[in-house]
N, C-alpha and C positions, 0 to 999 in steps of 0.2 A: 636667664635660663635656670638659675638656681631656685628662683621662686616657683617655677613650674615643678621642679623636682621635689621641692619641699611640700607642695600642695598634695602630692600623691603619697606622702608618708603617713604612717599610722600616728595618731595623736591621742593624747589622754586629757588634754586641756583645751577648751572648756568642756568638751564632750569626748568620751572615748570612742575612737573610730578605727574600724578595720577596713583599710582602703582596698585590699585585695578582694574582700567580700563585696565591697561597694562597686568595684569595677565589674565583677561577675553579675551583680544585680543590674547594672546599667545595660550590659549586653543582653540579658534576658528581657529586659524592658524594650530594648530596640527590636529584638526578634518578635515580641508580642505586637508592637506597633506595625511591623511589616506584615505579619500574619493577618492582623485586623484590616490592613489596607487591601490585601489580596481578597479577603472575604467580602469587603464592600464592593470591590471591583467585580468579583464574580457575581454578586447579587445584581449589580447594575447591568451586567451583560446577559442576565437571564438564567443563571445556573439553578436558581431556586423557584423560578416562575417564568413569566413572559419576558422575552428579550431575544437578542440575536442568537445566543447559544441555545435557546429553547425552540425557536421557530425551525420547522423542518418540513421537507417535502418528500413524500414517497411517491414514486411514479414507475410505471411500466417502461421498458426500454423504448417502446414505440411512442410513449407519451399519451396514449389514448385513455389512460386512467391515471389521475393524479389526486393525491390527498395532501392538503396542507394542514398541519396540526402543531400543537405545542408538545415538545418532548418531555418537558417538566411541568407538572400540574400541582395545584394545591388542593387538598381535600376540601370539598364544599365550596370551592370558588369556581364561578362560571368561566368558561372559555369557549373559543370558537374552533370549529373544524370545517374546512371547505373541501368538497369532493367535486372534481371536474372530470367528466367522462364523455366519450364520443358516442353518439347515438347509432343505432342500427339502421337498416334501410327503411324501416317503418317510422323512424323518427322518435323511437322510444329507448329508454335506458332502464335496465333493471340493475339496481345496486343490491348486493348481498353483503351485509356487515356481520362478521363472525368473530369468534375468539372470545376474549374476556370482556369485550366492550359492554355488552348489556348488563353483565354482572358488576361492572366497575363504574359505569357512568349512567346518569339519568339524562335522557335527551329532553331538553326543555322546549326547543323549537326547531323546526325544519323549514327553511325557506328556499325555494317555493315548496308548497305542500305537495307531497307525492300524489299521483293520481290513484295509485293502489298501494296497499301495504299489508303485509302479514308476517307474523313471526314464525320462525321455524324452531326446531329443538335447539339449534346452536346459534341462532342469530335472527336477523331481521331482513326481510326482502322489501325493497321500495322501488316503485316504478315512477319514472318521471317522463314528461314530454319535453323533447329537445326544442331549443330555440331555432331561429332561422338559419344559424350557422351550423346546425347539426351537433351541438354540444349542450350539455346541461352543467350548471354550476349549482350545487346544493350546499347551503350553509346550515350548519348544525350548531346550536348553542347547547353545550354539554356541561354537566357538573359531576365531578368525581364523588363517589360515595364511599370509597375505601382508600386505604393507604398501601403503597407498595408498587411493584412493577405490573404492567398490564400489556398484553400483546393483542393486537387487533388485525384482522384481515378484511380488506374490502375487495369484492369481486364484481366484475361487470364484463359481459360479453366474452367469457372464457379467460379473462385476464385477472390477475390478482396482484395486490400490493399488501405487504405486511409491514407493520411498524410496532415499536414498543414505546411505552410512556412510563415515566416514573412519577408517582403521586406522593407528594410530601404531606405530612400531617398539617 
């Protein structure tokens, strides 16, 4: 036991040591390793891009309009957004995408292609033909052009879902 106590005492030979300072330094180093571990874990879980923490679903209470998106985006990195909506009696769906979406994102592809589309002052209107089950699933490949928070609203048949996204540099 005496050897352990001696090892923690200040020495001057062969090198001058301040063991109290060394103990504080070890504690700071351990804290740094713990913080680095949490940062790696948060990254793997999707806090800074795609992953379980980033995947999100915005839906109306009835479930007739659903948007799957990434809550956290990277500037200039492509990602996907899926919109699922119930068709009207004629088997058509009009989607209206509003908010900061068009100013924040570039839409690279839409699958399937809308049958009609036109822009409005605040957004984009897209018409789709429903499948045999009376639903549409539209897949968007989008690319953020800016950095910061963005709020988007998607409307269909009088229902609306709104969601926010954070775009990292």
